[in-house]
C-alpha positions in Angstrom: -17.2 17.1 10.3 -15.5 14.5 8.1 -14.3 11.3 9.7 -12.3 8.5 8.3 -13.3 5.5 10.3 -11.2 2.4 9.8 -13.1 -0.9 9.8 -12.2 -3.3 12.5 -10.6 -5.7 10.1 -8.3 -2.9 8.8 -7.4 -1.4 12.1 -4.4 -3.6 12.6 -2.9 -2.3 9.3 -2.4 1.2 10.7 1.3 0.4 11.3 1.6 -0.1 7.5 1.3 3.7 7.0 4.9 4.9 7.3 5.5 8.2 9.0 9.0 8.4 7.5 7.9 8.1 3.9 8.8 9.4 0.4 7.2 10.0 -2.9 8.6 9.7 -6.5 7.2 10.7 -9.9 8.8 9.5 -13.1 8.4 11.3 -16.4 9.6 9.8 -19.7 11.0 12.1 -22.4 8.0 11.4 -24.6 5.7 12.6 -21.8 7.7 15.8 -21.1 7.2 19.2 -22.7 11.0 19.6 -23.4 12.0 16.0 -24.1 13.7 15.5 -20.8 13.4 12.5 -18.5 12.5 13.6 -15.0 12.5 12.1 -11.5 11.0 13.9 -8.5 11.8 12.8 -5.0 10.7 14.0 -1.6 13.1 12.6 1.1 10.7 12.5 4.0 12.0 11.7 7.5 11.6 13.3 10.8 15.3 13.1 11.4 16.7 14.0 8.0 18.6 17.2 7.4 18.3 19.0 4.1 21.7 19.5 2.4 23.2 18.9 -1.0 25.6 16.0 -1.2 28.6 16.8 -3.4 31.2 14.2 -4.5 33.7 15.3 -7.2 34.9 12.7 -9.7 37.9 10.7 -8.4 40.7 8.3 -9.3 41.8 5.6 -6.9 44.6 3.1 -6.7 44.1 -0.5 -7.3 43.0 -2.3 -4.1 41.4 0.8 -2.6 38.5 0.3 -0.2 35.4 2.4 0.3 33.8 2.7 3.8 30.0 2.3 3.9 27.8 3.9 6.5 24.0 3.5 6.8 22.4 6.5 5.2 19.7 6.8 7.8 21.7 6.3 11.0 25.3 6.9 9.9 26.2 3.5 11.5 29.4 1.9 10.0 28.3 -1.1 7.9 31.7 -2.3 6.5 33.8 -1.7 3.4 33.6 -2.5 -0.3 36.1 -2.5 -3.1 36.6 0.9 -4.7 36.6 1.3 -8.4 39.5 3.0 -10.2 37.4 6.0 -11.4 34.2 7.6 -10.1 31.8 10.1 -11.6 30.9 13.4 -10.0 27.6 13.5 -8.2 25.5 16.3 -6.8 22.6 15.1 -4.7 20.9 12.2 -6.5 22.3 12.9 -9.9 25.6 12.5 -11.6 27.6 14.2 -14.3 26.3 11.9 -17.1 22.7 12.8 -16.4 21.8 9.7 -14.4 19.2 10.3 -11.6 18.0 8.0 -8.9 15.2 8.4 -6.3 13.6 5.9 -3.9 10.7 5.1 -1.6 10.8 2.5 1.1 8.0 -0.1 1.5 9.3 -2.4 4.2 8.0 -5.8 3.0 8.2 -9.1 4.9 10.3 -8.6 8.1 12.0 -12.0 7.8 13.7 -10.8 4.6 15.9 -8.3 6.4 19.6 -9.1 6.5 21.3 -7.3 9.4 24.7 -8.4 8.3 24.5 -6.7 4.9 26.7 -3.8 3.9 24.9 -2.0 1.1 21.9 -0.2 2.6 19.5 1.5 0.2 21.1 4.9 0.5 24.5 3.6 -0.2 23.2 1.7 -3.2 21.9 5.0 -4.6 25.0 7.1 -4.0 27.6 4.5 -4.8 25.8 3.6 -8.0 25.6 7.2 -9.1 29.4 7.3 -8.8 29.8 4.2 -11.0 27.1 4.0 -13.6 26.3 6.4 -16.5 23.0 4.9 -17.8 19.8 3.6 -16.2 20.6 0.0 -17.4 24.1 0.3 -16.0 22.6 1.5 -12.7 20.3 -1.5 -12.4 23.1 -3.9 -13.0 25.3 -2.0 -10.5 22.6 -2.0 -7.8 22.2 -5.8 -8.3 25.9 -6.5 -8.2 26.5 -4.4 -5.1 23.6 -5.9 -3.2 24.4 -9.5 -4.2 28.1 -9.1 -3.5 28.0 -7.3 -0.2 24.5 -8.1 1.2 21.5 -5.8 1.6 20.5 -4.8 5.2 17.6 -2.4 4.4 13.9 -3.0 3.9 12.0 -3.3 0.6 12.6 -0.4 -1.8 11.3 1.1 -5.1 13.9 3.0 -7.1 13.3 5.5 -9.8 16.1 5.4 -12.3 16.4 7.6 -15.4 18.9 8.8 -17.9 18.6 10.9 -21.0 16.7 8.2 -23.0 15.0 5.9 -20.6 13.2 5.8 -17.2 12.8 2.7 -15.1 11.0 1.7 -11.9 12.7 -1.0 -9.8 11.3 -3.0 -6.9 13.7 -4.9 -4.7 13.9 -6.6 -1.3 16.5 -8.7 0.6 16.5 -12.5 0.9 17.0 -12.8 4.7 20.0 -13.4 6.9 20.7 -16.8 5.4 20.6 -15.6 1.8 22.9 -12.8 0.8 21.5 -10.4 -1.8 18.2 -9.3 -3.3 15.3 -10.4 -5.4 14.1 -7.7 -7.7 12.3 -6.7 -10.9 12.7 -3.6 -13.0 10.3 -2.3 -15.7 11.0 0.4 -18.2 8.4 3.1 -18.2 7.0 3.2 -21.8 8.0 6.4 -23.6 5.1 8.9 -23.4 3.9 7.5 -20.1 4.6 8.4 -16.4 4.9 6.4 -13.2 4.7 7.2 -9.5 5.4 5.3 -6.3 5.1 6.1 -2.6 6.2 3.5 -0.1 4.2 0.6 -1.5 5.6 -1.9 -4.0 4.1 -1.1 -7.4 5.1 -3.9 -9.7 2.7 -6.7 -9.8 2.6 -9.1 -12.7 5.3 -8.5 -15.4 6.4 -10.0 -18.7 8.8 -12.9 -18.4 10.2 -12.7 -21.9 10.7 -9.0 -22.7 14.3 -8.2 -21.7 14.2 -4.9 -23.6 11.5 -3.6 -21.2 11.6 -5.9 -18.2 14.6 -7.2 -16.1 14.4 -9.4 -13.1 16.4 -11.7 -10.7 16.6 -15.2 -12.0 15.2 -16.5 -8.7 12.5 -13.9 -8.2 9.8 -16.5 -8.6 11.5 -19.6 -7.3 12.6 -17.8 -4.1 9.0 -16.8 -3.5 7.9 -20.4 -3.9 10.6 -21.6 -1.5 9.4 -19.1 1.1 5.8 -20.0 0.6 4.8 -16.6 -0.7 3.6 -18.0 -4.1 2.3 -21.3 -5.4 0.6 -20.5 -8.8 1.8 -20.6 -12.4 4.8 -18.4 -13.3 2.7 -16.2 -15.6 0.5 -15.3 -12.7 3.3 -14.2 -10.4 3.0 -10.8 -8.8 6.1 -9.3 -7.2 4.0 -7.0 -4.9 1.6 -9.8 -3.8 4.6 -12.0 -2.9 6.9 -9.6 -1.2 4.8 -6.6 -0.1 1.1 -7.7 0.1 -1.2 -4.7 0.0 -3.1 -3.7 3.1 -5.1 -0.7 4.2 -2.0 1.3 5.1 -0.3 0.5 1.8 -3.3 1.8 -0.1 -4.4 4.7 2.0 -1.1 6.0 3.2 1.0 5.2 0.1 -0.7 4.2 -3.2 -3.1 7.1 -2.6 -0.2 9.5 -3.2 0.7 7.9 -6.5 -3.0 8.1 -7.5 -3.1 11.8 -6.6 0.0 12.5 -8.8 -1.7 10.6 -11.7 -4.9 12.4 -11.0 -3.3 15.8 -11.3 -1.1 15.1 -14.4 -3.9 13.2 -16.2 -6.7 15.7 -15.4 -8.7 13.0 -13.8 -8.6 10.5 -16.7 -6.2 7.5 -16.6 -5.1 6.3 -20.0 -3.1 3.1 -19.7 -2.4 -0.1 -21.5 -4.6 -3.1 -20.6 -3.6 -6.3 -22.4 -1.8 -4.2 -25.0 -4.8 -2.0 -25.7 -5.0 1.6 -24.5 -7.9 2.1 -22.1 -9.3 5.3 -20.5 -11.1 5.3 -17.2 -11.9 8.1 -14.7 -9.4 8.4 -11.9 -12.4 8.3 -9.5 -12.8 4.6 -10.3 -9.8 3.9 -8.1 -10.9 6.0 -5.1 -12.3 3.1 -3.1 -9.0 1.3 -3.8 -6.7 4.1 -2.7 -8.9 5.0 0.3 -8.4 1.4 1.5 -12.1 0.4 1.3 -11.7 -2.1 -1.6 -8.2 -3.7 -2.0 -9.2 -6.0 -4.9 -7.5 -5.2 -8.2 -4.7 -2.8 -8.7 -3.9 0.7 -10.0 -2.1 1.0 -13.3 1.7 1.2 -13.0 2.0 3.5 -16.0 -0.4 6.1 -17.3 -0.3 8.6 -20.2 -0.6 12.2 -19.0 -3.3 14.4 -20.6 -0.7 17.0 -21.7 3.1 17.3 -22.1 4.5 17.7 -18.6 6.8 20.6 -17.6 9.3 20.6 -14.8 7.0 23.1 -13.1 4.1 20.7 -13.4 6.2 18.0 -11.6 7.3 20.5 -8.9 3.7 21.5 -8.2 2.6 17.8 -7.9 5.1 17.5 -5.1 3.1 20.2 -3.2 -0.2 18.3 -3.2 -2.4 17.8 -0.2 -5.2 16.0 -2.0 -6.9 19.3 -2.7 -10.3 18.8 -4.5 -10.6 15.1 -3.6 -12.4 13.2 -0.8 -9.1 13.1 1.1 -8.6 16.9 0.9 -6.6 17.7 4.1 -7.8 21.3 4.2 -11.5 20.5 4.6 -12.1 18.8 7.9 -11.8 20.0 11.5 -8.3 18.5 11.7 -7.3 21.5 9.6 -8.2 23.8 12.5 -9.5 27.3 11.8 -7.0 28.1 9.0 -7.2 25.1 6.7 -3.8 23.6 7.7 -3.2 20.6 5.5 -1.0 18.8 8.1 -1.6 16.5 11.0 1.2 16.0 13.5 2.2 12.4 14.2 1.2 9.8 15.0 -1.1 9.4 12.0 -3.7 7.2 13.7 -5.7 7.7 16.9 -8.4 6.0 18.9 -11.6 7.6 20.3 -14.6 6.0 22.0 -13.6 2.6 20.8 -13.1 3.5 17.2 -9.8 3.9 15.3 -9.2 6.8 12.9 -6.4 7.8 10.6 -5.2 11.1 9.3 -4.1 11.4 5.6 -0.5 11.2 4.4 -0.2 13.5 1.3 2.7 14.1 -1.0 3.7 17.4 0.6 4.5 16.9 4.3 6.1 18.7 7.1 8.9 16.2 7.7 10.6 16.6 4.3 14.3 16.9 4.6 15.0 17.7 1.0 13.2 17.4 -2.3 14.1 17.7 -6.0 13.2 17.3 -9.6 16.1 15.9 -11.6 16.2 16.6 -15.3 18.2 14.5 -17.8 18.2 16.6 -20.9 19.6 14.6 -23.8 19.6 17.3 -26.4 22.2 19.2 -24.4 25.8 18.1 -23.6 26.2 16.6 -20.2 27.9 19.7 -18.9 24.6 21.6 -19.3 22.1 18.8 -19.5 22.5 17.4 -16.0 20.3 19.7 -13.9 18.8 19.1 -10.5 16.2 21.5 -9.1 16.8 21.2 -5.4 14.8 22.3 -2.3 14.6 21.9 1.4 11.8 21.1 3.9 8.1 21.2 3.1 7.6 21.4 -0.7 4.4 23.4 -0.3 6.1 26.4 1.3 9.6 26.1 -0.1 11.2 26.6 -3.5 13.4 24.7 -6.0 16.7 26.3 -7.1 18.6 25.1 -10.2 21.9 23.3 -9.6 24.0 22.2 -12.6 25.5 18.8 -11.6 28.8 19.6 -13.3 29.3 22.5 -10.8 32.7 22.7 -9.0 31.0 23.5 -5.7 27.6 23.9 -4.1 26.1 27.0 -2.5 26.9 27.8 1.1 23.2 27.6 2.0 23.2 24.0 0.9 26.7 22.9 1.9 27.0 19.7 3.9 27.9 20.6 7.5 26.2 24.0 7.5 24.0 23.1 10.4 22.3 19.8 11.1 19.0 18.6 12.4 20.0 19.5 16.0 22.0 22.6 15.3 20.5 25.8 13.8 22.4 27.7 11.2 21.2 31.1 10.0 22.9 30.6 6.7 21.3 27.2 6.0 18.5 26.9 3.4 17.0 24.0 5.4 16.6 26.1 8.5 15.3 29.2 6.7 12.7 27.2 4.8 11.7 25.6 8.1 11.3 29.1 9.6 9.0 30.1 6.7 7.0 26.8 6.9 6.5 26.9 10.6 5.4 30.5 10.4 2.8 29.5 7.8 1.4 26.7 9.9 -0.2 29.1 12.4 -2.4 30.9 9.7 -1.9 28.6 6.8 -4.7 29.9 4.5 -3.5 33.4 4.9 0.3 33.0 5.0 1.1 29.9 2.8 -0.2 31.6 -0.4 2.4 34.3 0.0 5.2 31.7 0.2 3.7 29.8 -2.7 3.5 33.0 -4.8 7.1 33.8 -4.1 8.2 30.3 -5.0 6.2 30.3 -8.2 7.6 33.6 -9.3 11.2 32.4 -8.8 10.6 29.0 -10.4 8.8 30.3 -13.4 11.5 32.9 -14.1 14.3 30.2 -13.7 12.5 27.3 -15.5 11.2 29.2 -18.5 13.6 32.2 -18.7 17.0 32.2 -17.1 17.9 28.5 -17.3 17.1 28.0 -21.0 19.1 31.1 -21.9 22.0 30.0 -19.7 21.8 26.4 -21.2 22.4 27.9 -24.7 25.4 29.9 -23.5 27.0 26.9 -21.8 26.3 24.6 -24.8 28.1 27.0 -27.1 31.2 27.0 -24.9 31.2 23.2 -24.7 30.8 22.9 -28.5 33.9 25.1 -28.8 35.8 22.9 -26.4 35.9 25.6 -23.7 34.9 23.1 -21.0 36.8 24.8 -18.1 35.1 28.1 -18.7 31.7 26.4 -19.1 32.1 24.8 -15.7 33.3 28.0 -14.1 30.3 29.8 -15.3 27.7 27.2 -14.5 29.3 27.0 -11.0 28.9 30.7 -10.5 25.3 30.6 -11.9 24.3 27.7 -9.6 25.9 29.3 -6.5 24.8 32.9 -7.1 21.2 32.0 -8.0 20.8 29.8 -4.9 22.3 32.4 -2.6 20.2 35.2 -4.1 17.0 33.2 -3.5 18.1 32.3 0.0 18.4 36.0 0.8 15.0 36.6 -0.7 13.5 33.8 1.5 15.2 35.4 4.6 13.4 38.6 3.7 10.1 36.6 3.2 10.3 35.2 6.7 10.8 38.8 8.1 7.8 40.0 6.0 5.6 37.1 7.3 6.5 38.0 10.9 5.7 41.7 10.5 2.5 41.2 8.4 0.9 38.5 10.4 2.1 39.1 14.0 -0.4 38.1 16.6 -3.1 37.2 14.1 -3.3 40.7 12.7 -3.0 41.1 8.9 -1.5 44.4 7.8 -2.4 45.8 4.4 0.2 46.3 1.7 0.5 48.6 -1.3 1.1 47.2 -4.8 4.8 47.8 -4.4 4.9 45.7 -1.3 5.3 48.5 1.2 2.9 48.6 4.2 0.0 51.0 4.2 0.5 53.5 7.0 -1.0 56.5 8.6 -0.4 60.0 7.3 0.9 60.8 10.8 3.7 58.2 10.8 5.3 55.5 8.6 5.3 53.2 11.6 1.6 53.4 12.2 -0.4 50.8 10.3 -3.8 51.3 8.7 -6.3 48.8 7.4 -5.4 46.1 9.8 -7.5 43.0 9.0 -8.8 40.0 11.0 -9.7 37.2 8.6 -11.2 34.9 11.2 -11.6 31.2 10.8 -13.0 28.8 8.2 -16.7 27.7 8.2 -15.6 24.2 9.0 -14.1 25.4 12.2 -17.0 27.7 13.1 -19.5 24.8 12.6 -17.4 22.5 14.8 -16.9 25.1 17.6 -20.6 26.0 17.5 -21.5 22.3 17.8 -19.2 21.5 20.7 -19.1 24.8 22.7 -22.1 26.7 21.3 -24.1 26.8 24.6 -21.2 28.4 26.4 -20.3 31.1 23.8 -23.6 31.9 22.1 -24.6 35.5 22.5 -27.8 36.1 24.6 
């Protein structure tokens, strides 16, 4: 039985592993198979409902105000000045192909400003309405936070447009200092980045404005607060504002490492002092497992191959399979290799403290997406968000063109919520499938994954490219209204068709696996039945439990259950 014992010195850091935590992967256009910039995001929170936010472009009178509510709690925070024109947004992307994701890392508690107005969620969604490029987005985020105050914890933002991708770390300055300190780095073209609730930017160039932007007081403020006392060239944003501990490594950076490990085939290629270096991913295992916190993991790595949108989607389904942290391989996975552990993540037993893993895919995902900024296409066709609800490992992504005129009913805001079930909600249907799979995961989840794979493969490499070409021709001819009408119909009908298929899948899982029985199926999907009646099953199977479970039960209860 595999145990992850936390050393006494690290036990106090358990609180650093966030239960409500998110993961982002950033792909530059030079690293992607089709030349798109991509950002993936899993919005993980036990209280977050999965729905697709839709804000049409707007025009406003001079002097108009915009009410701001905290994204997490919906608490009113205040008002800000509205701009005269806003862009259309769908989820975390806008009509000009700007996409923004985030992960929260907390940071030093004394830097929170409870009087601030622009929480991290509002920074994202208001910025998407006002900025058209990644650099504009960075400037807008800074201006909004410094003008109106920032009440949230430390954040990492993924920001991409058709040409560039950036990672931005920021944190407030406390109740007596309105605004934020921050640093943003452009991901080198051909490279990728990932972050997961741990500040990732350490040392950075101080004289490279083309690739690195930062607050003018980012170092001086750290000196003033006593977080840093060395030379400017040695300043590390992470070490000053979000010092790494066991929880930050094991519960957070480990997810970024796993994304790199998958997309780099176990070999990290990165720039070290301007020279490209290659080292096995395994050399960072002790670091991400929290055993050796010295040093740091590369911020940017070059993937071993050109990355497709399907590759990114599948990374978001990871449970550390094939690594020492594989969540399917210890007794915590039960008898059916379940790669989830219910909260809390840590527990004590016989005077020792233990921690369960926190993988990229998790049960408490509200929604997840892969946003694609595709610069070779006009904005009408190029802005595409692949959107899904609930646990990424047992759900699917459906393509939504950001220039749509409406969103599908299954994703509409207000179609159910986290306390009210709706049979027409994608969030609730994906939860029904996921929670069904959790009882016999190694038998049931592969069926859900196979169904998701088939749909995504057909859309990503068949239907969507063909539809892109059709829309682009219409736009080129100036037939914008027809293009938007068609892409709206495509987005809505595709999503609703797959929602219906997922409803049927949930019914199939119930019938096939009821009470632990596994009914055999024919190649066409029909159930095998007796010659004496179509309702009489034949070839009922009982797959039993994993060897890990058998060994554990034999060890703990063998004397009571062993045959004589």
